[in-house]
MMTF fields as JSON, N, C-alpha, C and O atoms, coordinates in Angstrom:
{
  "mmtfVersion": "1.0.0",
  "mmtfProducer": "UNKNOWN",
  "numBonds": 431,
  "numAtoms": 432,
  "numGroups": 108,
  "numChains": 1,
  "numModels": 1,
  "chainsPerModel": [1],
  "groupsPerChain": [108],
  "chainIdList": ["A"],
  "bondAtomList": [4, 2, 8, 6, 12, 10, 16, 14, 20, 18, 24, 22, 28, 26, 32, 30, 36, 34, 40, 38, 44, 42, 48, 46, 52, 50, 56, 54, 60, 58, 64, 62, 68, 66, 72, 70, 76, 74, 80, 78, 84, 82, 88, 86, 92, 90, 96, 94, 100, 98, 104, 102, 108, 106, 112, 110, 116, 114, 120, 118, 124, 122, 128, 126, 132, 130, 136, 134, 140, 138, 144, 142, 148, 146, 152, 150, 156, 154, 160, 158, 164, 162, 168, 166, 172, 170, 176, 174, 180, 178, 184, 182, 188, 186, 192, 190, 196, 194, 200, 198, 204, 202, 208, 206, 212, 210, 216, 214, 220, 218, 224, 222, 228, 226, 232, 230, 236, 234, 240, 238, 244, 242, 248, 246, 252, 250, 256, 254, 260, 258, 264, 262, 268, 266, 272, 270, 276, 274, 280, 278, 284, 282, 288, 286, 292, 290, 296, 294, 300, 298, 304, 302, 308, 306, 312, 310, 316, 314, 320, 318, 324, 322, 328, 326, 332, 330, 336, 334, 340, 338, 344, 342, 348, 346, 352, 350, 356, 354, 360, 358, 364, 362, 368, 366, 372, 370, 376, 374, 380, 378, 384, 382, 388, 386, 392, 390, 396, 394, 400, 398, 404, 402, 408, 406, 412, 410, 416, 414, 420, 418, 424, 422, 428, 426],
  "bondOrderList": [1, 1, 1, 1, 1, 1, 1, 1, 1, 1, 1, 1, 1, 1, 1, 1, 1, 1, 1, 1, 1, 1, 1, 1, 1, 1, 1, 1, 1, 1, 1, 1, 1, 1, 1, 1, 1, 1, 1, 1, 1, 1, 1, 1, 1, 1, 1, 1, 1, 1, 1, 1, 1, 1, 1, 1, 1, 1, 1, 1, 1, 1, 1, 1, 1, 1, 1, 1, 1, 1, 1, 1, 1, 1, 1, 1, 1, 1, 1, 1, 1, 1, 1, 1, 1, 1, 1, 1, 1, 1, 1, 1, 1, 1, 1, 1, 1, 1, 1, 1, 1, 1, 1, 1, 1, 1, 1],
  "groupList": [{"groupName": "MET", "atomNameList": ["N", "CA", "C", "O"], "elementList": ["N", "C", "C", "O"], "formalChargeList": [0, 0, 0, 0], "bondAtomList": [1, 0, 2, 1, 3, 2], "bondOrderList": [1, 1, 2], "singleLetterCode": "M", "chemCompType": "L-PEPTIDE LINKING"}, {"groupName": "LYS", "atomNameList": ["N", "CA", "C", "O"], "elementList": ["N", "C", "C", "O"], "formalChargeList": [0, 0, 0, 0], "bondAtomList": [1, 0, 2, 1, 3, 2], "bondOrderList": [1, 1, 2], "singleLetterCode": "K", "chemCompType": "L-PEPTIDE LINKING"}, {"groupName": "ASN", "atomNameList": ["N", "CA", "C", "O"], "elementList": ["N", "C", "C", "O"], "formalChargeList": [0, 0, 0, 0], "bondAtomList": [1, 0, 2, 1, 3, 2], "bondOrderList": [1, 1, 2], "singleLetterCode": "N", "chemCompType": "L-PEPTIDE LINKING"}, {"groupName": "ILE", "atomNameList": ["N", "CA", "C", "O"], "elementList": ["N", "C", "C", "O"], "formalChargeList": [0, 0, 0, 0], "bondAtomList": [1, 0, 2, 1, 3, 2], "bondOrderList": [1, 1, 2], "singleLetterCode": "I", "chemCompType": "L-PEPTIDE LINKING"}, {"groupName": "THR", "atomNameList": ["N", "CA", "C", "O"], "elementList": ["N", "C", "C", "O"], "formalChargeList": [0, 0, 0, 0], "bondAtomList": [1, 0, 2, 1, 3, 2], "bondOrderList": [1, 1, 2], "singleLetterCode": "T", "chemCompType": "L-PEPTIDE LINKING"}, {"groupName": "SER", "atomNameList": ["N", "CA", "C", "O"], "elementList": ["N", "C", "C", "O"], "formalChargeList": [0, 0, 0, 0], "bondAtomList": [1, 0, 2, 1, 3, 2], "bondOrderList": [1, 1, 2], "singleLetterCode": "S", "chemCompType": "L-PEPTIDE LINKING"}, {"groupName": "GLU", "atomNameList": ["N", "CA", "C", "O"], "elementList": ["N", "C", "C", "O"], "formalChargeList": [0, 0, 0, 0], "bondAtomList": [1, 0, 2, 1, 3, 2], "bondOrderList": [1, 1, 2], "singleLetterCode": "E", "chemCompType": "L-PEPTIDE LINKING"}, {"groupName": "ALA", "atomNameList": ["N", "CA", "C", "O"], "elementList": ["N", "C", "C", "O"], "formalChargeList": [0, 0, 0, 0], "bondAtomList": [1, 0, 2, 1, 3, 2], "bondOrderList": [1, 1, 2], "singleLetterCode": "A", "chemCompType": "L-PEPTIDE LINKING"}, {"groupName": "TYR", "atomNameList": ["N", "CA", "C", "O"], "elementList": ["N", "C", "C", "O"], "formalChargeList": [0, 0, 0, 0], "bondAtomList": [1, 0, 2, 1, 3, 2], "bondOrderList": [1, 1, 2], "singleLetterCode": "Y", "chemCompType": "L-PEPTIDE LINKING"}, {"groupName": "PHE", "atomNameList": ["N", "CA", "C", "O"], "elementList": ["N", "C", "C", "O"], "formalChargeList": [0, 0, 0, 0], "bondAtomList": [1, 0, 2, 1, 3, 2], "bondOrderList": [1, 1, 2], "singleLetterCode": "F", "chemCompType": "L-PEPTIDE LINKING"}, {"groupName": "GLY", "atomNameList": ["N", "CA", "C", "O"], "elementList": ["N", "C", "C", "O"], "formalChargeList": [0, 0, 0, 0], "bondAtomList": [1, 0, 2, 1, 3, 2], "bondOrderList": [1, 1, 2], "singleLetterCode": "G", "chemCompType": "PEPTIDE LINKING"}, {"groupName": "LEU", "atomNameList": ["N", "CA", "C", "O"], "elementList": ["N", "C", "C", "O"], "formalChargeList": [0, 0, 0, 0], "bondAtomList": [1, 0, 2, 1, 3, 2], "bondOrderList": [1, 1, 2], "singleLetterCode": "L", "chemCompType": "L-PEPTIDE LINKING"}, {"groupName": "ASP", "atomNameList": ["N", "CA", "C", "O"], "elementList": ["N", "C", "C", "O"], "formalChargeList": [0, 0, 0, 0], "bondAtomList": [1, 0, 2, 1, 3, 2], "bondOrderList": [1, 1, 2], "singleLetterCode": "D", "chemCompType": "L-PEPTIDE LINKING"}, {"groupName": "ARG", "atomNameList": ["N", "CA", "C", "O"], "elementList": ["N", "C", "C", "O"], "formalChargeList": [0, 0, 0, 0], "bondAtomList": [1, 0, 2, 1, 3, 2], "bondOrderList": [1, 1, 2], "singleLetterCode": "R", "chemCompType": "L-PEPTIDE LINKING"}, {"groupName": "CYS", "atomNameList": ["N", "CA", "C", "O"], "elementList": ["N", "C", "C", "O"], "formalChargeList": [0, 0, 0, 0], "bondAtomList": [1, 0, 2, 1, 3, 2], "bondOrderList": [1, 1, 2], "singleLetterCode": "C", "chemCompType": "L-PEPTIDE LINKING"}, {"groupName": "PRO", "atomNameList": ["N", "CA", "C", "O"], "elementList": ["N", "C", "C", "O"], "formalChargeList": [0, 0, 0, 0], "bondAtomList": [1, 0, 2, 1, 3, 2], "bondOrderList": [1, 1, 2], "singleLetterCode": "P", "chemCompType": "L-PEPTIDE LINKING"}, {"groupName": "VAL", "atomNameList": ["N", "CA", "C", "O"], "elementList": ["N", "C", "C", "O"], "formalChargeList": [0, 0, 0, 0], "bondAtomList": [1, 0, 2, 1, 3, 2], "bondOrderList": [1, 1, 2], "singleLetterCode": "V", "chemCompType": "L-PEPTIDE LINKING"}, {"groupName": "HIS", "atomNameList": ["N", "CA", "C", "O"], "elementList": ["N", "C", "C", "O"], "formalChargeList": [0, 0, 0, 0], "bondAtomList": [1, 0, 2, 1, 3, 2], "bondOrderList": [1, 1, 2], "singleLetterCode": "H", "chemCompType": "L-PEPTIDE LINKING"}],
  "groupTypeList": [0, 1, 2, 3, 4, 3, 5, 6, 6, 7, 8, 2, 6, 9, 1, 10, 9, 11, 6, 6, 2, 2, 3, 5, 12, 9, 2, 3, 13, 3, 2, 9, 7, 10, 5, 7, 14, 5, 10, 15, 3, 9, 2, 3, 5, 16, 5, 6, 15, 4, 12, 7, 12, 16, 16, 6, 1, 3, 2, 12, 3, 5, 9, 11, 0, 6, 1, 4, 11, 16, 12, 6, 9, 10, 10, 9, 3, 3, 11, 5, 4, 12, 6, 2, 12, 10, 13, 10, 11, 5, 11, 1, 15, 16, 3, 7, 15, 6, 10, 10, 14, 10, 5, 14, 10, 10, 14, 17],
  "groupIdList": [1, 2, 3, 4, 5, 6, 7, 8, 9, 10, 11, 12, 13, 14, 15, 16, 17, 18, 19, 20, 21, 22, 23, 24, 25, 26, 27, 28, 29, 30, 31, 32, 33, 34, 35, 36, 37, 38, 39, 40, 41, 42, 43, 44, 45, 46, 47, 48, 49, 50, 51, 52, 53, 54, 55, 56, 57, 58, 59, 60, 61, 62, 63, 64, 65, 66, 67, 68, 69, 70, 71, 72, 73, 74, 75, 76, 77, 78, 79, 80, 81, 82, 83, 84, 85, 86, 87, 88, 89, 90, 91, 92, 93, 94, 95, 96, 97, 98, 99, 100, 101, 102, 103, 104, 105, 106, 107, 108],
  "secStructList": [7, 7, 7, 3, 3, 3, 7, 2, 2, 2, 2, 2, 2, 2, 2, 2, 2, 2, 2, 2, 6, 6, 7, 7, 7, 7, 3, 3, 3, 3, 3, 3, 3, 3, 3, 3, 6, 6, 3, 3, 3, 3, 3, 3, 3, 3, 7, 7, 7, 7, 6, 6, 3, 3, 3, 3, 3, 3, 6, 6, 3, 3, 3, 3, 3, 3, 2, 2, 2, 2, 2, 2, 2, 7, 7, 3, 3, 3, 3, 7, 6, 6, 6, 6, 6, 6, 1, 7, 7, 3, 3, 3, 3, 1, 1, 7, 7, 1, 7, 7, 6, 6, 1, 1, 1, 7, 7, 7],
  "xCoordList": [-65.71, -65.521, -66.847, -67.901, -66.776, -67.967, -68.23, -67.392, -69.4, -69.743, -70.667, -70.826, -71.281, -72.162, -71.673, -71.505, -71.45, -71.115, -72.297, -72.683, -72.871, -74.042, -74.023, -73.864, -74.187, -74.239, -75.612, -76.542, -75.731, -77.029, -78.046, -79.21, -77.603, -78.483, -78.985, -80.176, -78.082, -78.469, -79.363, -80.327, -79.054, -79.892, -81.327, -82.28, -81.472, -82.807, -83.565, -84.763, -82.867, -83.507, -83.904, -84.991, -83.031, -83.304, -84.484, -85.373, -84.489, -85.593, -86.904, -87.95, -86.854, -88.03, -88.538, -89.746, -87.614, -87.975, -88.705, -89.724, -88.193, -88.834, -90.246, -91.202, -90.361, -91.664, -92.659, -93.837, -92.199, -93.072, -93.617, -94.706, -92.863, -93.267, -93.924, -94.023, -94.375, -95.095, -94.314, -94.894, -93.0, -92.15, -91.916, -91.301, -92.413, -92.272, -91.298, -90.899, -90.912, -89.911, -88.565, -88.286, -87.736, -86.473, -85.316, -84.19, -85.584, -84.525, -84.313, -85.043, -83.31, -83.107, -81.911, -80.781, -82.188, -81.148, -80.566, -81.299, -79.245, -78.554, -78.248, -77.587, -78.745, -78.598, -77.725, -77.775, -76.936, -76.203, -77.164, -77.704, -77.383, -78.369, -77.723, -78.43, -76.398, -75.719, -74.74, -74.488, -74.193, -73.221, -73.689, -74.396, -73.274, -73.56, -72.273, -71.238, -72.338, -71.147, -70.54, -69.322, -71.39, -70.898, -70.432, -69.964, -70.553, -70.104, -71.22, -72.249, -71.022, -72.028, -73.306, -73.277, -74.42, -75.719, -76.241, -76.175, -76.763, -77.306, -78.742, -79.106, -79.55, -80.887, -81.122, -80.282, -82.263, -82.587, -83.935, -84.78, -84.12, -85.396, -85.545, -84.576, -86.767, -87.029, -86.825, -87.319, -86.103, -85.741, -85.442, -85.378, -85.264, -84.805, -83.363, -82.99, -82.555, -81.163, -81.047, -81.887, -79.988, -79.658, -78.266, -77.587, -77.856, -76.525, -75.4, -74.261, -75.707, -74.699, -74.555, -73.795, -75.278, -75.317, -74.419, -74.096, -74.03, -73.458, -74.592, -75.247, -74.825, -75.892, -75.262, -74.493, -75.595, -75.117, -76.32, -77.043, -76.519, -77.661, -77.205, -76.242, -77.921, -77.666, -78.985, -79.939, -79.024, -80.252, -81.378, -81.282, -82.444, -83.599, -83.48, -84.293, -82.48, -82.392, -81.296, -80.16, -81.665, -80.676, -80.386, -81.281, -79.128, -78.708, -78.17, -77.269, -78.724, -78.335, -77.61, -78.058, -76.497, -75.782, -75.028, -74.478, -75.007, -74.257, -72.788, -72.248, -72.148, -70.727, -69.886, -68.898, -70.272, -69.511, -69.526, -68.544, -70.643, -70.701, -69.764, -69.088, -69.727, -68.827, -67.376, -66.555, -67.064, -65.698, -65.306, -64.191, -66.224, -65.913, -65.879, -65.014, -66.823, -66.96, -66.528, -66.57, -66.118, -65.594, -66.62, -66.258, -67.891, -68.944, -69.589, -69.319, -70.454, -71.251, -71.341, -71.244, -71.529, -71.7, -73.074, -73.399, -73.87, -75.168, -75.058, -74.724, -75.344, -75.254, -76.643, -77.541, -76.813, -78.068, -78.129, -77.151, -79.275, -79.421, -78.381, -77.755, -78.185, -77.197, -75.78, -74.977, -75.468, -74.12, -73.876, -72.73, -74.959, -74.882, -75.156, -75.706, -74.776, -74.903, -76.315, -76.493, -77.33, -78.714, -79.34, -80.444, -78.651, -79.157, -79.907, -80.069, -80.362, -81.124, -80.235, -79.008, -80.886, -80.16, -79.326, -79.732, -78.173, -77.28, -76.647, -76.32, -76.481, -75.821, -74.619, -74.77, -73.425, -72.194, -71.314, -71.333, -70.538, -69.587, -68.366, -67.988, -67.754, -66.514, -65.411, -64.654, -65.315, -64.317, -65.022, -65.754, -64.792, -65.383, -64.505, -63.284, -65.112, -64.326, -63.619, -64.084, -62.499, -61.776, -62.59, -63.436, -62.325, -62.985, -64.164, -64.009, -65.356, -66.569, -66.833, -67.134, -66.721, -67.043, -66.136, -64.935, -66.726, -65.966, -66.369, -66.164, -66.942, -67.312, -68.461, -68.603, -69.281, -70.375, -70.064, -70.81, -68.967, -68.562, -69.333, -69.146, -70.192, -71.019, -70.569, -71.316, -69.392, -68.969, -67.806, -66.934, -67.771, -66.634, -66.796, -65.917],
  "yCoordList": [33.079, 31.7, 31.13, 31.372, 30.381, 29.776, 28.439, 27.538, 28.326, 27.113, 26.188, 25.022, 26.698, 25.905, 26.037, 27.144, 24.903, 24.884, 24.258, 23.126, 24.998, 24.517, 25.131, 26.343, 24.293, 24.792, 25.405, 25.212, 26.139, 26.713, 25.597, 25.716, 24.513, 23.367, 22.75, 22.472, 22.54, 21.958, 22.923, 22.497, 24.217, 25.214, 25.162, 25.121, 25.163, 25.15, 23.867, 23.906, 22.741, 21.475, 21.477, 21.02, 21.986, 22.03, 22.956, 22.609, 24.129, 25.069, 24.474, 24.646, 23.779, 23.096, 22.04, 21.889, 21.302, 20.3, 20.962, 20.45, 22.094, 22.804, 23.247, 23.064, 23.824, 24.318, 23.18, 23.326, 22.041, 20.874, 20.358, 19.786, 20.561, 20.105, 21.22, 21.14, 22.268, 23.399, 24.09, 24.559, 24.15, 24.854, 26.252, 26.42, 27.243, 28.627, 29.422, 30.527, 28.859, 29.482, 28.89, 27.724, 29.702, 29.189, 29.357, 29.624, 29.201, 29.098, 27.607, 26.976, 27.056, 25.614, 25.251, 25.663, 24.467, 24.02, 22.695, 21.771, 22.609, 21.35, 20.738, 21.347, 19.518, 18.818, 17.584, 16.916, 17.286, 16.019, 14.979, 15.151, 13.891, 12.881, 11.582, 10.619, 11.54, 10.341, 9.82, 10.461, 8.649, 8.04, 6.651, 5.969, 6.257, 4.922, 4.38, 5.046, 3.189, 2.592, 3.493, 3.526, 4.22, 5.062, 6.433, 7.235, 6.716, 8.009, 8.773, 8.198, 10.086, 10.898, 11.042, 11.042, 11.163, 11.368, 12.725, 13.079, 13.483, 14.806, 14.86, 14.17, 15.68, 15.952, 17.452, 18.205, 17.876, 19.297, 19.504, 18.609, 20.699, 21.083, 22.591, 23.305, 23.054, 24.491, 24.98, 24.363, 26.081, 26.537, 28.031, 28.648, 28.584, 29.968, 29.945, 29.048, 30.914, 30.935, 31.202, 31.873, 30.66, 30.906, 31.533, 31.669, 31.908, 32.495, 31.495, 31.899, 30.195, 29.155, 28.801, 27.897, 29.506, 29.155, 30.007, 31.151, 29.407, 30.105, 30.141, 29.126, 31.294, 31.445, 31.843, 32.8, 31.105, 31.467, 31.576, 30.605, 32.77, 33.017, 32.865, 33.493, 32.017, 31.828, 32.098, 31.329, 33.19, 33.654, 33.748, 34.545, 32.955, 33.032, 32.143, 32.247, 31.275, 30.271, 30.641, 30.923, 30.635, 30.803, 29.425, 28.756, 29.009, 27.735, 27.999, 28.817, 27.303, 27.454, 26.187, 25.076, 26.362, 25.207, 25.624, 26.723, 24.745, 25.061, 25.226, 24.495, 26.189, 26.449, 25.195, 24.984, 24.359, 23.133, 22.191, 21.492, 22.164, 21.329, 21.859, 21.088, 23.185, 23.795, 23.508, 23.176, 23.636, 23.37, 21.915, 21.639, 20.989, 19.566, 19.097, 18.307, 19.582, 19.063, 20.035, 19.68, 21.244, 22.19, 22.782, 23.378, 22.626, 23.107, 21.951, 20.784, 22.29, 21.264, 21.521, 22.658, 20.432, 20.469, 19.875, 18.781, 20.597, 20.081, 19.771, 20.638, 18.518, 18.063, 17.833, 17.359, 18.173, 17.89, 16.402, 15.678, 15.952, 14.557, 14.195, 13.14, 15.057, 14.774, 14.755, 13.9, 15.689, 15.736, 14.543, 14.21, 13.903, 12.763, 11.451, 10.507, 11.406, 10.204, 9.63, 8.412, 10.516, 10.078, 9.579, 9.035, 9.754, 9.218, 10.251, 10.049, 11.336, 12.344, 13.405, 13.32, 14.408, 15.466, 14.864, 13.886, 15.436, 14.91, 16.048, 17.096, 15.831, 16.773, 16.055, 15.055, 16.563, 15.904, 16.898, 18.092, 16.41, 17.3, 17.54, 16.677, 18.706, 18.995, 18.073, 17.511, 17.914, 17.041, 15.761, 15.757, 14.682, 13.396, 12.752, 12.701, 12.26, 11.629, 10.372, 9.702, 10.073, 8.844, 7.645, 7.759, 6.514, 5.296, 4.954, 4.4, 5.28, 4.927, 3.452, 2.938, 2.767, 1.342, 0.555, 0.809, -0.379, -1.191, -0.924, -1.775, 0.248, 0.568, -0.31, -0.527, -0.817, -1.683, -3.146, -4.035, -3.4, -4.776, -5.428, -6.618, -4.693, -5.306, -5.075, -5.392, -4.54, -4.181, -5.053, -4.555, -6.279, -7.123, -7.748, -8.485],
  "zCoordList": [-21.193, -21.605, -22.099, -21.511, -23.176, -23.762, -23.066, -23.092, -22.448, -21.71, -22.483, -22.12, -23.551, -24.397, -25.834, -26.344, -26.475, -27.893, -28.613, -28.322, -29.554, -30.281, -31.669, -31.817, -32.686, -34.054, -34.312, -33.529, -35.405, -35.764, -36.015, -35.632, -36.66, -36.92, -35.609, -35.469, -34.655, -33.365, -32.594, -31.959, -32.642, -31.958, -32.488, -31.71, -33.813, -34.41, -34.054, -33.774, -34.067, -33.696, -32.215, -31.863, -31.357, -29.92, -29.63, -28.854, -30.253, -30.035, -30.55, -29.924, -31.682, -32.205, -31.238, -31.057, -30.61, -29.606, -28.441, -27.977, -27.967, -26.859, -27.261, -26.507, -28.442, -28.899, -29.106, -28.779, -29.649, -29.847, -28.512, -28.458, -27.458, -26.129, -25.318, -24.093, -26.028, -25.428, -24.319, -23.339, -24.481, -23.519, -24.078, -25.131, -23.362, -23.821, -22.959, -23.327, -21.807, -20.938, -21.321, -21.043, -21.962, -22.481, -21.506, -21.925, -20.184, -19.171, -18.94, -18.176, -19.604, -19.626, -18.749, -19.01, -17.702, -16.765, -17.224, -17.576, -17.217, -17.468, -16.103, -15.261, -15.908, -14.633, -14.798, -15.831, -13.794, -13.733, -13.179, -12.086, -13.932, -13.539, -13.062, -12.768, -12.981, -12.512, -13.546, -14.566, -13.266, -14.169, -14.57, -13.828, -15.761, -16.276, -16.88, -16.852, -17.418, -18.033, -19.11, -19.283, -19.829, -20.919, -20.447, -21.255, -19.147, -18.625, -17.962, -17.608, -17.788, -17.097, -17.918, -19.149, -17.211, -17.841, -17.401, -16.224, -18.366, -18.091, -18.587, -19.54, -17.938, -18.431, -18.371, -17.876, -18.877, -18.866, -18.196, -18.171, -17.656, -17.071, -17.228, -17.487, -17.069, -17.079, -15.65, -14.706, -15.484, -14.146, -14.18, -15.243, -13.014, -12.877, -12.368, -11.612, -12.772, -12.316, -10.817, -10.218, -10.233, -8.831, -8.767, -9.785, -7.565, -7.382, -7.65, -7.881, -7.622, -7.847, -9.326, -9.673, -10.201, -11.618, -12.488, -12.169, -13.593, -14.733, -15.751, -15.986, -16.351, -17.333, -18.661, -18.735, -19.693, -21.03, -21.957, -22.178, -22.49, -23.375, -24.818, -25.257, -25.539, -26.962, -27.672, -27.554, -28.404, -29.066, -28.04, -27.107, -28.186, -27.281, -26.046, -25.129, -26.016, -24.948, -23.957, -24.338, -22.661, -21.592, -21.012, -20.495, -21.104, -20.531, -19.132, -18.947, -18.155, -16.762, -16.325, -16.609, -15.638, -15.107, -13.863, -13.795, -12.885, -11.669, -12.015, -12.845, -11.375, -11.621, -11.404, -12.106, -10.435, -10.176, -11.379, -11.628, -12.135, -13.343, -14.419, -15.101, -14.568, -15.548, -15.156, -16.01, -13.876, -13.407, -13.672, -14.114, -13.401, -13.54, -14.99, -15.366, -15.812, -17.165, -18.263, -19.441, -17.906, -18.881, -19.824, -20.839, -19.506, -20.383, -21.121, -20.833, -22.087, -22.756, -24.24, -24.703, -24.986, -26.43, -26.733, -26.272, -27.501, -27.923, -29.41, -30.218, -29.753, -31.136, -31.709, -31.014, -32.983, -33.685, -34.006, -33.816, -34.49, -34.902, -35.951, -35.857, -36.957, -38.01, -37.446, -37.819, -36.553, -35.958, -35.031, -34.73, -34.581, -33.665, -34.419, -33.853, -35.676, -36.506, -36.523, -36.518, -36.542, -36.649, -35.365, -35.389, -34.232, -32.962, -32.123, -30.92, -32.713, -31.979, -31.365, -31.406, -30.795, -30.084, -28.973, -28.346, -28.728, -27.701, -26.914, -27.47, -25.627, -24.727, -24.139, -23.438, -24.424, -23.982, -23.237, -23.536, -22.262, -21.591, -22.472, -23.265, -22.334, -23.049, -22.539, -23.332, -21.215, -20.606, -20.159, -19.17, -20.895, -20.53, -19.462, -19.614, -18.385, -17.335, -17.834, -18.756, -17.211, -17.511, -17.042, -16.156, -17.641, -17.169, -18.026, -19.114, -17.544, -18.279, -18.177, -17.1, -19.292, -19.339, -18.388, -18.296, -17.705, -16.772, -15.34, -14.475, -15.066, -13.69, -13.208, -12.005, -14.119, -13.707, -14.001, -13.589, -14.71, -14.992, -16.124, -16.378, -16.81, -17.845, -19.257, -20.183, -19.477, -20.832, -21.318, -22.03, -20.97, -21.345, -22.691, -23.14]
}
């Protein structure tokens, strides 16, 4: 099963981002960072795989994510700046949770 969906354009932009930030270890962990009005928030870090991880290697980059994240969100989509309507690189879950706006009461 494919847990990461990334176009060649997004891959090249993402790898360029890593290189610009002097990251040479391409073991990239996707972390759940909490929820906001717009839905779940994810971040990335450099890490080593554990027994609780699913690892998906795409070219030079190994994406690491806890199996529970894959089960809950169905994997992840990485969009390039162009694919994200000019708003920069984006990491989104395949399965977006219901609700989102309204949980904080500020989106009326």
